[in-house]
Biotite code that builds the C-alpha atoms (Angstrom):
import biotite.structure as struc

atoms = struc.array([
    struc.Atom([-69.343, -133.249, 46.573], chain_id="A", res_id=1, res_name="MET", atom_name="CA", element="C"),
    struc.Atom([-70.100, -134.999, 49.864], chain_id="A", res_id=2, res_name="GLN", atom_name="CA", element="C"),
    struc.Atom([-72.922, -134.289, 52.284], chain_id="A", res_id=3, res_name="VAL", atom_name="CA", element="C"),
    struc.Atom([-72.719, -135.834, 55.757], chain_id="A", res_id=4, res_name="LEU", atom_name="CA", element="C"),
    struc.Atom([-74.746, -136.555, 58.887], chain_id="A", res_id=5, res_name="ALA", atom_name="CA", element="C"),
    struc.Atom([-78.242, -137.030, 57.490], chain_id="A", res_id=6, res_name="ASP", atom_name="CA", element="C"),
    struc.Atom([-78.344, -133.349, 56.548], chain_id="A", res_id=7, res_name="ALA", atom_name="CA", element="C"),
    struc.Atom([-79.336, -131.898, 53.211], chain_id="A", res_id=8, res_name="ARG", atom_name="CA", element="C"),
    struc.Atom([-79.988, -128.319, 52.227], chain_id="A", res_id=9, res_name="VAL", atom_name="CA", element="C"),
    struc.Atom([-82.695, -127.055, 49.889], chain_id="A", res_id=10, res_name="HIS", atom_name="CA", element="C"),
    struc.Atom([-85.436, -129.622, 50.290], chain_id="A", res_id=11, res_name="GLY", atom_name="CA", element="C"),
    struc.Atom([-83.581, -132.380, 52.165], chain_id="A", res_id=12, res_name="VAL", atom_name="CA", element="C"),
    struc.Atom([-84.134, -133.563, 55.726], chain_id="A", res_id=13, res_name="ASP", atom_name="CA", element="C"),
    struc.Atom([-81.993, -133.765, 58.838], chain_id="A", res_id=14, res_name="ALA", atom_name="CA", element="C"),
    struc.Atom([-82.683, -135.717, 62.007], chain_id="A", res_id=15, res_name="ARG", atom_name="CA", element="C"),
    struc.Atom([-84.993, -134.241, 64.645], chain_id="A", res_id=16, res_name="LYS", atom_name="CA", element="C"),
    struc.Atom([-82.913, -132.157, 67.085], chain_id="A", res_id=17, res_name="PRO", atom_name="CA", element="C"),
    struc.Atom([-81.925, -133.724, 70.390], chain_id="A", res_id=18, res_name="SER", atom_name="CA", element="C"),
    struc.Atom([-83.430, -132.510, 73.640], chain_id="A", res_id=19, res_name="ALA", atom_name="CA", element="C"),
    struc.Atom([-80.338, -130.401, 74.227], chain_id="A", res_id=20, res_name="HIS", atom_name="CA", element="C"),
    struc.Atom([-80.441, -128.810, 70.791], chain_id="A", res_id=21, res_name="ALA", atom_name="CA", element="C"),
    struc.Atom([-84.162, -128.044, 70.927], chain_id="A", res_id=22, res_name="ARG", atom_name="CA", element="C"),
    struc.Atom([-83.790, -126.396, 74.322], chain_id="A", res_id=23, res_name="GLN", atom_name="CA", element="C"),
    struc.Atom([-80.907, -124.252, 73.119], chain_id="A", res_id=24, res_name="SER", atom_name="CA", element="C"),
    struc.Atom([-81.449, -120.623, 72.196], chain_id="A", res_id=25, res_name="ALA", atom_name="CA", element="C"),
    struc.Atom([-78.590, -120.746, 69.701], chain_id="A", res_id=26, res_name="ALA", atom_name="CA", element="C"),
    struc.Atom([-79.075, -119.132, 66.286], chain_id="A", res_id=27, res_name="PRO", atom_name="CA", element="C"),
    struc.Atom([-80.446, -121.292, 63.518], chain_id="A", res_id=28, res_name="LEU", atom_name="CA", element="C"),
    struc.Atom([-77.029, -121.684, 61.892], chain_id="A", res_id=29, res_name="TRP", atom_name="CA", element="C"),
    struc.Atom([-75.502, -122.919, 65.160], chain_id="A", res_id=30, res_name="GLN", atom_name="CA", element="C"),
    struc.Atom([-78.349, -125.399, 65.464], chain_id="A", res_id=31, res_name="LEU", atom_name="CA", element="C"),
    struc.Atom([-77.642, -126.655, 61.960], chain_id="A", res_id=32, res_name="ILE", atom_name="CA", element="C"),
    struc.Atom([-73.948, -127.031, 62.812], chain_id="A", res_id=33, res_name="VAL", atom_name="CA", element="C"),
    struc.Atom([-74.798, -128.962, 65.984], chain_id="A", res_id=34, res_name="ASP", atom_name="CA", element="C"),
    struc.Atom([-77.065, -131.311, 64.073], chain_id="A", res_id=35, res_name="LEU", atom_name="CA", element="C"),
    struc.Atom([-75.080, -131.914, 60.946], chain_id="A", res_id=36, res_name="ALA", atom_name="CA", element="C"),
    struc.Atom([-71.510, -131.484, 62.211], chain_id="A", res_id=37, res_name="HIS", atom_name="CA", element="C"),
    struc.Atom([-71.255, -129.157, 59.225], chain_id="A", res_id=38, res_name="THR", atom_name="CA", element="C"),
    struc.Atom([-71.442, -129.901, 55.519], chain_id="A", res_id=39, res_name="TRP", atom_name="CA", element="C"),
    struc.Atom([-68.315, -131.033, 53.661], chain_id="A", res_id=40, res_name="LEU", atom_name="CA", element="C"),
    struc.Atom([-68.729, -129.734, 50.136], chain_id="A", res_id=41, res_name="VAL", atom_name="CA", element="C"),
    struc.Atom([-66.492, -128.551, 47.341], chain_id="A", res_id=42, res_name="THR", atom_name="CA", element="C"),
    struc.Atom([-68.055, -125.101, 47.406], chain_id="A", res_id=43, res_name="ASP", atom_name="CA", element="C"),
    struc.Atom([-69.945, -124.535, 50.692], chain_id="A", res_id=44, res_name="PRO", atom_name="CA", element="C"),
    struc.Atom([-71.361, -121.235, 49.482], chain_id="A", res_id=45, res_name="GLY", atom_name="CA", element="C"),
    struc.Atom([-73.521, -123.097, 46.990], chain_id="A", res_id=46, res_name="ASP", atom_name="CA", element="C"),
    struc.Atom([-75.162, -125.199, 49.683], chain_id="A", res_id=47, res_name="TYR", atom_name="CA", element="C"),
    struc.Atom([-75.573, -122.941, 52.719], chain_id="A", res_id=48, res_name="LEU", atom_name="CA", element="C"),
    struc.Atom([-79.172, -122.006, 53.585], chain_id="A", res_id=49, res_name="PRO", atom_name="CA", element="C"),
    struc.Atom([-80.372, -118.778, 52.002], chain_id="A", res_id=50, res_name="ARG", atom_name="CA", element="C"),
    struc.Atom([-82.923, -116.298, 53.289], chain_id="A", res_id=51, res_name="VAL", atom_name="CA", element="C"),
    struc.Atom([-86.360, -117.584, 52.405], chain_id="A", res_id=52, res_name="GLY", atom_name="CA", element="C"),
    struc.Atom([-85.327, -121.249, 52.281], chain_id="A", res_id=53, res_name="ASP", atom_name="CA", element="C"),
    struc.Atom([-87.480, -123.692, 54.212], chain_id="A", res_id=54, res_name="GLU", atom_name="CA", element="C"),
    struc.Atom([-85.622, -126.365, 56.192], chain_id="A", res_id=55, res_name="LEU", atom_name="CA", element="C"),
    struc.Atom([-86.889, -129.656, 57.556], chain_id="A", res_id=56, res_name="TRP", atom_name="CA", element="C"),
    struc.Atom([-85.472, -131.571, 60.531], chain_id="A", res_id=57, res_name="PHE", atom_name="CA", element="C"),
    struc.Atom([-86.721, -135.100, 60.031], chain_id="A", res_id=58, res_name="GLY", atom_name="CA", element="C"),
    struc.Atom([-90.488, -134.673, 59.966], chain_id="A", res_id=59, res_name="LEU", atom_name="CA", element="C"),
    struc.Atom([-90.371, -131.313, 61.737], chain_id="A", res_id=60, res_name="VAL", atom_name="CA", element="C"),
    struc.Atom([-90.785, -128.245, 59.554], chain_id="A", res_id=61, res_name="GLY", atom_name="CA", element="C"),
    struc.Atom([-90.839, -126.230, 57.470], chain_id="A", res_id=62, res_name="PRO", atom_name="CA", element="C"),
    struc.Atom([-88.641, -123.697, 59.284], chain_id="A", res_id=63, res_name="ILE", atom_name="CA", element="C"),
    struc.Atom([-88.051, -120.541, 57.273], chain_id="A", res_id=64, res_name="ARG", atom_name="CA", element="C"),
    struc.Atom([-84.553, -119.021, 57.187], chain_id="A", res_id=65, res_name="VAL", atom_name="CA", element="C"),
    struc.Atom([-84.784, -115.298, 57.955], chain_id="A", res_id=66, res_name="GLY", atom_name="CA", element="C"),
    struc.Atom([-82.332, -112.457, 57.476], chain_id="A", res_id=67, res_name="ALA", atom_name="CA", element="C"),
    struc.Atom([-80.090, -111.416, 60.384], chain_id="A", res_id=68, res_name="GLU", atom_name="CA", element="C"),
    struc.Atom([-81.609, -107.929, 60.473], chain_id="A", res_id=69, res_name="ASN", atom_name="CA", element="C"),
    struc.Atom([-85.166, -109.163, 60.003], chain_id="A", res_id=70, res_name="GLU", atom_name="CA", element="C"),
    struc.Atom([-87.602, -107.946, 62.643], chain_id="A", res_id=71, res_name="GLU", atom_name="CA", element="C"),
    struc.Atom([-88.643, -110.816, 64.923], chain_id="A", res_id=72, res_name="PRO", atom_name="CA", element="C"),
    struc.Atom([-92.212, -112.004, 64.641], chain_id="A", res_id=73, res_name="SER", atom_name="CA", element="C"),
    struc.Atom([-94.772, -111.534, 67.375], chain_id="A", res_id=74, res_name="GLU", atom_name="CA", element="C"),
    struc.Atom([-94.400, -115.193, 68.269], chain_id="A", res_id=75, res_name="GLY", atom_name="CA", element="C"),
    struc.Atom([-90.617, -114.901, 68.522], chain_id="A", res_id=76, res_name="ALA", atom_name="CA", element="C"),
    struc.Atom([-90.960, -111.908, 70.813], chain_id="A", res_id=77, res_name="LEU", atom_name="CA", element="C"),
    struc.Atom([-93.367, -113.855, 73.012], chain_id="A", res_id=78, res_name="ALA", atom_name="CA", element="C"),
    struc.Atom([-90.838, -116.671, 73.332], chain_id="A", res_id=79, res_name="TRP", atom_name="CA", element="C"),
    struc.Atom([-88.100, -114.179, 74.204], chain_id="A", res_id=80, res_name="ARG", atom_name="CA", element="C"),
    struc.Atom([-90.243, -112.745, 76.971], chain_id="A", res_id=81, res_name="GLU", atom_name="CA", element="C"),
    struc.Atom([-91.012, -116.240, 78.225], chain_id="A", res_id=82, res_name="ALA", atom_name="CA", element="C"),
    struc.Atom([-87.303, -116.978, 78.362], chain_id="A", res_id=83, res_name="GLY", atom_name="CA", element="C"),
    struc.Atom([-86.660, -113.791, 80.287], chain_id="A", res_id=84, res_name="ARG", atom_name="CA", element="C"),
    struc.Atom([-89.283, -114.738, 82.887], chain_id="A", res_id=85, res_name="ILE", atom_name="CA", element="C"),
    struc.Atom([-87.882, -118.255, 83.252], chain_id="A", res_id=86, res_name="ALA", atom_name="CA", element="C"),
    struc.Atom([-84.300, -117.001, 83.602], chain_id="A", res_id=87, res_name="ARG", atom_name="CA", element="C"),
    struc.Atom([-85.366, -114.725, 86.464], chain_id="A", res_id=88, res_name="ALA", atom_name="CA", element="C"),
    struc.Atom([-86.494, -117.741, 88.518], chain_id="A", res_id=89, res_name="ALA", atom_name="CA", element="C"),
    struc.Atom([-83.697, -119.389, 90.496], chain_id="A", res_id=90, res_name="HIS", atom_name="CA", element="C"),
    struc.Atom([-85.185, -121.359, 93.384], chain_id="A", res_id=91, res_name="SER", atom_name="CA", element="C"),
    struc.Atom([-86.831, -124.757, 93.175], chain_id="A", res_id=92, res_name="LEU", atom_name="CA", element="C"),
    struc.Atom([-90.099, -123.276, 94.350], chain_id="A", res_id=93, res_name="GLU", atom_name="CA", element="C"),
    struc.Atom([-90.068, -120.447, 91.811], chain_id="A", res_id=94, res_name="ASP", atom_name="CA", element="C"),
    struc.Atom([-89.275, -122.725, 88.868], chain_id="A", res_id=95, res_name="LEU", atom_name="CA", element="C"),
    struc.Atom([-91.817, -125.297, 89.982], chain_id="A", res_id=96, res_name="ALA", atom_name="CA", element="C"),
    struc.Atom([-94.446, -122.555, 90.154], chain_id="A", res_id=97, res_name="ALA", atom_name="CA", element="C"),
    struc.Atom([-93.676, -121.436, 86.610], chain_id="A", res_id=98, res_name="LEU", atom_name="CA", element="C"),
    struc.Atom([-93.888, -125.005, 85.331], chain_id="A", res_id=99, res_name="VAL", atom_name="CA", element="C"),
    struc.Atom([-97.056, -125.783, 87.212], chain_id="A", res_id=100, res_name="GLY", atom_name="CA", element="C"),
    struc.Atom([-99.135, -122.625, 87.286], chain_id="A", res_id=101, res_name="THR", atom_name="CA", element="C"),
    struc.Atom([-98.052, -119.977, 84.779], chain_id="A", res_id=102, res_name="HIS", atom_name="CA", element="C"),
    struc.Atom([-100.813, -119.056, 82.333], chain_id="A", res_id=103, res_name="ASN", atom_name="CA", element="C"),
    struc.Atom([-98.455, -118.762, 79.332], chain_id="A", res_id=104, res_name="ASP", atom_name="CA", element="C"),
    struc.Atom([-97.471, -122.146, 77.927], chain_id="A", res_id=105, res_name="TYR", atom_name="CA", element="C"),
    struc.Atom([-94.242, -120.631, 76.601], chain_id="A", res_id=106, res_name="ARG", atom_name="CA", element="C"),
    struc.Atom([-93.099, -119.736, 80.107], chain_id="A", res_id=107, res_name="VAL", atom_name="CA", element="C"),
    struc.Atom([-93.807, -123.286, 81.227], chain_id="A", res_id=108, res_name="ARG", atom_name="CA", element="C"),
    struc.Atom([-91.755, -124.594, 78.307], chain_id="A", res_id=109, res_name="CYS", atom_name="CA", element="C"),
    struc.Atom([-88.831, -122.302, 79.123], chain_id="A", res_id=110, res_name="GLU", atom_name="CA", element="C"),
    struc.Atom([-88.947, -123.178, 82.824], chain_id="A", res_id=111, res_name="ALA", atom_name="CA", element="C"),
    struc.Atom([-89.076, -126.952, 82.339], chain_id="A", res_id=112, res_name="ILE", atom_name="CA", element="C"),
    struc.Atom([-85.445, -127.501, 81.201], chain_id="A", res_id=113, res_name="PRO", atom_name="CA", element="C"),
    struc.Atom([-84.185, -125.084, 83.854], chain_id="A", res_id=114, res_name="ARG", atom_name="CA", element="C"),
    struc.Atom([-86.026, -126.934, 86.594], chain_id="A", res_id=115, res_name="LEU", atom_name="CA", element="C"),
    struc.Atom([-84.622, -130.251, 85.386], chain_id="A", res_id=116, res_name="ARG", atom_name="CA", element="C"),
    struc.Atom([-81.079, -128.880, 85.012], chain_id="A", res_id=117, res_name="ALA", atom_name="CA", element="C"),
    struc.Atom([-80.900, -127.214, 88.432], chain_id="A", res_id=118, res_name="ARG", atom_name="CA", element="C"),
    struc.Atom([-82.812, -129.690, 90.561], chain_id="A", res_id=119, res_name="PHE", atom_name="CA", element="C"),
    struc.Atom([-82.671, -133.063, 88.758], chain_id="A", res_id=120, res_name="PRO", atom_name="CA", element="C"),
    struc.Atom([-82.766, -135.181, 91.919], chain_id="A", res_id=121, res_name="ASP", atom_name="CA", element="C"),
    struc.Atom([-85.487, -133.371, 93.825], chain_id="A", res_id=122, res_name="ASP", atom_name="CA", element="C"),
    struc.Atom([-88.781, -135.308, 94.042], chain_id="A", res_id=123, res_name="PRO", atom_name="CA", element="C"),
    struc.Atom([-90.677, -132.092, 93.287], chain_id="A", res_id=124, res_name="LEU", atom_name="CA", element="C"),
    struc.Atom([-88.955, -131.880, 89.896], chain_id="A", res_id=125, res_name="THR", atom_name="CA", element="C"),
    struc.Atom([-90.195, -135.323, 88.900], chain_id="A", res_id=126, res_name="LEU", atom_name="CA", element="C"),
    struc.Atom([-93.670, -134.481, 90.160], chain_id="A", res_id=127, res_name="GLN", atom_name="CA", element="C"),
    struc.Atom([-93.847, -131.208, 88.227], chain_id="A", res_id=128, res_name="MET", atom_name="CA", element="C"),
    struc.Atom([-92.489, -132.762, 85.031], chain_id="A", res_id=129, res_name="LEU", atom_name="CA", element="C"),
    struc.Atom([-94.980, -135.588, 85.345], chain_id="A", res_id=130, res_name="GLY", atom_name="CA", element="C"),
    struc.Atom([-97.819, -133.104, 85.666], chain_id="A", res_id=131, res_name="ASP", atom_name="CA", element="C"),
    struc.Atom([-96.482, -131.096, 82.728], chain_id="A", res_id=132, res_name="ALA", atom_name="CA", element="C"),
    struc.Atom([-96.351, -134.229, 80.566], chain_id="A", res_id=133, res_name="SER", atom_name="CA", element="C"),
    struc.Atom([-100.172, -134.298, 80.656], chain_id="A", res_id=134, res_name="THR", atom_name="CA", element="C"),
    struc.Atom([-100.695, -130.554, 80.135], chain_id="A", res_id=135, res_name="HIS", atom_name="CA", element="C"),
    struc.Atom([-103.351, -129.616, 77.527], chain_id="A", res_id=136, res_name="PRO", atom_name="CA", element="C"),
    struc.Atom([-100.797, -127.808, 75.347], chain_id="A", res_id=137, res_name="HIS", atom_name="CA", element="C"),
    struc.Atom([-98.668, -130.163, 73.250], chain_id="A", res_id=138, res_name="ALA", atom_name="CA", element="C"),
    struc.Atom([-95.573, -127.946, 73.480], chain_id="A", res_id=139, res_name="HIS", atom_name="CA", element="C"),
    struc.Atom([-95.573, -128.265, 77.264], chain_id="A", res_id=140, res_name="VAL", atom_name="CA", element="C"),
    struc.Atom([-95.982, -132.041, 77.066], chain_id="A", res_id=141, res_name="ARG", atom_name="CA", element="C"),
    struc.Atom([-93.149, -132.281, 74.551], chain_id="A", res_id=142, res_name="ASP", atom_name="CA", element="C"),
    struc.Atom([-90.760, -130.220, 76.670], chain_id="A", res_id=143, res_name="PHE", atom_name="CA", element="C"),
    struc.Atom([-91.689, -132.283, 79.719], chain_id="A", res_id=144, res_name="ALA", atom_name="CA", element="C"),
    struc.Atom([-91.027, -135.572, 77.938], chain_id="A", res_id=145, res_name="VAL", atom_name="CA", element="C"),
    struc.Atom([-87.610, -134.345, 76.781], chain_id="A", res_id=146, res_name="MET", atom_name="CA", element="C"),
    struc.Atom([-86.735, -133.213, 80.290], chain_id="A", res_id=147, res_name="ALA", atom_name="CA", element="C"),
    struc.Atom([-87.869, -136.512, 81.775], chain_id="A", res_id=148, res_name="LEU", atom_name="CA", element="C"),
    struc.Atom([-85.504, -138.233, 79.365], chain_id="A", res_id=149, res_name="GLY", atom_name="CA", element="C"),
    struc.Atom([-82.594, -136.679, 81.243], chain_id="A", res_id=150, res_name="ASP", atom_name="CA", element="C"),
    struc.Atom([-83.694, -138.113, 84.599], chain_id="A", res_id=151, res_name="ILE", atom_name="CA", element="C"),
    struc.Atom([-82.330, -141.578, 85.305], chain_id="A", res_id=152, res_name="ALA", atom_name="CA", element="C"),
    struc.Atom([-85.317, -142.854, 87.239], chain_id="A", res_id=153, res_name="ASP", atom_name="CA", element="C"),
    struc.Atom([-87.742, -145.669, 86.451], chain_id="A", res_id=154, res_name="GLU", atom_name="CA", element="C"),
    struc.Atom([-90.647, -143.417, 87.374], chain_id="A", res_id=155, res_name="ALA", atom_name="CA", element="C"),
    struc.Atom([-89.462, -140.937, 84.717], chain_id="A", res_id=156, res_name="ALA", atom_name="CA", element="C"),
    struc.Atom([-89.315, -143.738, 82.156], chain_id="A", res_id=157, res_name="ALA", atom_name="CA", element="C"),
    struc.Atom([-92.892, -144.727, 83.031], chain_id="A", res_id=158, res_name="ASP", atom_name="CA", element="C"),
    struc.Atom([-94.075, -141.144, 82.511], chain_id="A", res_id=159, res_name="LEU", atom_name="CA", element="C"),
    struc.Atom([-92.337, -141.035, 79.133], chain_id="A", res_id=160, res_name="ILE", atom_name="CA", element="C"),
    struc.Atom([-93.841, -144.356, 78.058], chain_id="A", res_id=161, res_name="ALA", atom_name="CA", element="C"),
    struc.Atom([-97.301, -143.039, 78.881], chain_id="A", res_id=162, res_name="ALA", atom_name="CA", element="C"),
    struc.Atom([-96.862, -140.433, 76.109], chain_id="A", res_id=163, res_name="ARG", atom_name="CA", element="C"),
    struc.Atom([-96.267, -143.023, 73.371], chain_id="A", res_id=164, res_name="LEU", atom_name="CA", element="C"),
    struc.Atom([-99.983, -142.849, 72.656], chain_id="A", res_id=165, res_name="SER", atom_name="CA", element="C"),
    struc.Atom([-100.184, -139.044, 72.870], chain_id="A", res_id=166, res_name="ASP", atom_name="CA", element="C"),
    struc.Atom([-102.445, -137.383, 70.317], chain_id="A", res_id=167, res_name="ASP", atom_name="CA", element="C"),
    struc.Atom([-99.621, -135.065, 69.165], chain_id="A", res_id=168, res_name="ASP", atom_name="CA", element="C"),
    struc.Atom([-97.001, -136.214, 66.669], chain_id="A", res_id=169, res_name="PHE", atom_name="CA", element="C"),
    struc.Atom([-94.059, -134.405, 68.253], chain_id="A", res_id=170, res_name="ASP", atom_name="CA", element="C"),
    struc.Atom([-94.867, -135.720, 71.726], chain_id="A", res_id=171, res_name="VAL", atom_name="CA", element="C"),
    struc.Atom([-95.094, -139.300, 70.439], chain_id="A", res_id=172, res_name="ARG", atom_name="CA", element="C"),
    struc.Atom([-91.815, -138.883, 68.590], chain_id="A", res_id=173, res_name="LEU", atom_name="CA", element="C"),
    struc.Atom([-90.028, -137.433, 71.622], chain_id="A", res_id=174, res_name="SER", atom_name="CA", element="C"),
    struc.Atom([-91.353, -140.203, 73.847], chain_id="A", res_id=175, res_name="ALA", atom_name="CA", element="C"),
    struc.Atom([-90.249, -142.908, 71.435], chain_id="A", res_id=176, res_name="ALA", atom_name="CA", element="C"),
    struc.Atom([-86.792, -141.371, 71.007], chain_id="A", res_id=177, res_name="GLN", atom_name="CA", element="C"),
    struc.Atom([-86.247, -140.857, 74.725], chain_id="A", res_id=178, res_name="GLU", atom_name="CA", element="C"),
    struc.Atom([-87.122, -144.481, 75.407], chain_id="A", res_id=179, res_name="LEU", atom_name="CA", element="C"),
    struc.Atom([-84.779, -145.611, 72.641], chain_id="A", res_id=180, res_name="GLN", atom_name="CA", element="C"),
    struc.Atom([-81.897, -143.623, 74.134], chain_id="A", res_id=181, res_name="TRP", atom_name="CA", element="C"),
    struc.Atom([-82.591, -145.248, 77.507], chain_id="A", res_id=182, res_name="ARG", atom_name="CA", element="C"),
    struc.Atom([-82.633, -148.726, 75.907], chain_id="A", res_id=183, res_name="ASP", atom_name="CA", element="C"),
    struc.Atom([-86.084, -149.165, 77.406], chain_id="A", res_id=184, res_name="ASP", atom_name="CA", element="C"),
    struc.Atom([-87.837, -152.339, 76.212], chain_id="A", res_id=185, res_name="PRO", atom_name="CA", element="C"),
    struc.Atom([-91.010, -150.322, 75.594], chain_id="A", res_id=186, res_name="ARG", atom_name="CA", element="C"),
    struc.Atom([-89.280, -148.226, 72.925], chain_id="A", res_id=187, res_name="ALA", atom_name="CA", element="C"),
    struc.Atom([-90.592, -148.720, 69.380], chain_id="A", res_id=188, res_name="PRO", atom_name="CA", element="C"),
    struc.Atom([-88.037, -150.104, 66.968], chain_id="A", res_id=189, res_name="GLU", atom_name="CA", element="C"),
    struc.Atom([-88.486, -147.113, 64.659], chain_id="A", res_id=190, res_name="ASP", atom_name="CA", element="C"),
    struc.Atom([-89.402, -143.924, 66.535], chain_id="A", res_id=191, res_name="ALA", atom_name="CA", element="C"),
    struc.Atom([-90.366, -141.876, 63.474], chain_id="A", res_id=192, res_name="GLU", atom_name="CA", element="C"),
    struc.Atom([-92.472, -144.666, 61.992], chain_id="A", res_id=193, res_name="ALA", atom_name="CA", element="C"),
    struc.Atom([-94.267, -145.059, 65.311], chain_id="A", res_id=194, res_name="TRP", atom_name="CA", element="C"),
    struc.Atom([-95.035, -141.361, 65.545], chain_id="A", res_id=195, res_name="ALA", atom_name="CA", element="C"),
    struc.Atom([-96.055, -141.151, 61.896], chain_id="A", res_id=196, res_name="LEU", atom_name="CA", element="C"),
    struc.Atom([-98.459, -144.070, 62.172], chain_id="A", res_id=197, res_name="GLU", atom_name="CA", element="C"),
    struc.Atom([-100.289, -142.183, 64.897], chain_id="A", res_id=198, res_name="GLY", atom_name="CA", element="C"),
    struc.Atom([-100.256, -139.060, 62.728], chain_id="A", res_id=199, res_name="PHE", atom_name="CA", element="C"),
    struc.Atom([-101.846, -140.931, 59.824], chain_id="A", res_id=200, res_name="LEU", atom_name="CA", element="C"),
    struc.Atom([-104.549, -142.277, 62.133], chain_id="A", res_id=201, res_name="ARG", atom_name="CA", element="C"),
    struc.Atom([-105.471, -138.771, 63.332], chain_id="A", res_id=202, res_name="GLU", atom_name="CA", element="C"),
])
């Protein structure tokens, strides 16, 4: 039996998803495939996630595996609605307004990657992502840091580096990873260790 790509099932970790994977609305199984490039095992049926299993992605988890016909939770429905609102915005101004002023943090999170993807070179995009990277809600800051990682601009790198000392574990981890992928000299040598040290100090 051989298990590849830092992925283990039933109590074993996989790496934290990339910015692209975390922004994707793909089903959980597709996310697992994207991360692990699939398991190579003698009998895959023995090692596929089962309903009720709890999965970990690096230090992120647990994420419970639900049944296909399971009713979505209230939180999942709220995220779906946030995605619907963000998808309805097409102009730079509309997306920037969602990122900067919407009262639901989920809508801001859903609008952030769309703003970055559609208008990556507009100065307003960098401004709005910079503002979002200091938002009170950690999810918004995390999404902003990941989006900034896709902008090849020194100002974006500076905004990311400012979140290395964030009080949220996920934000610190995203900031450290994004700087590593940019080969930025401010990147910690070990992103997870850096983020975890801050977590232990909290």
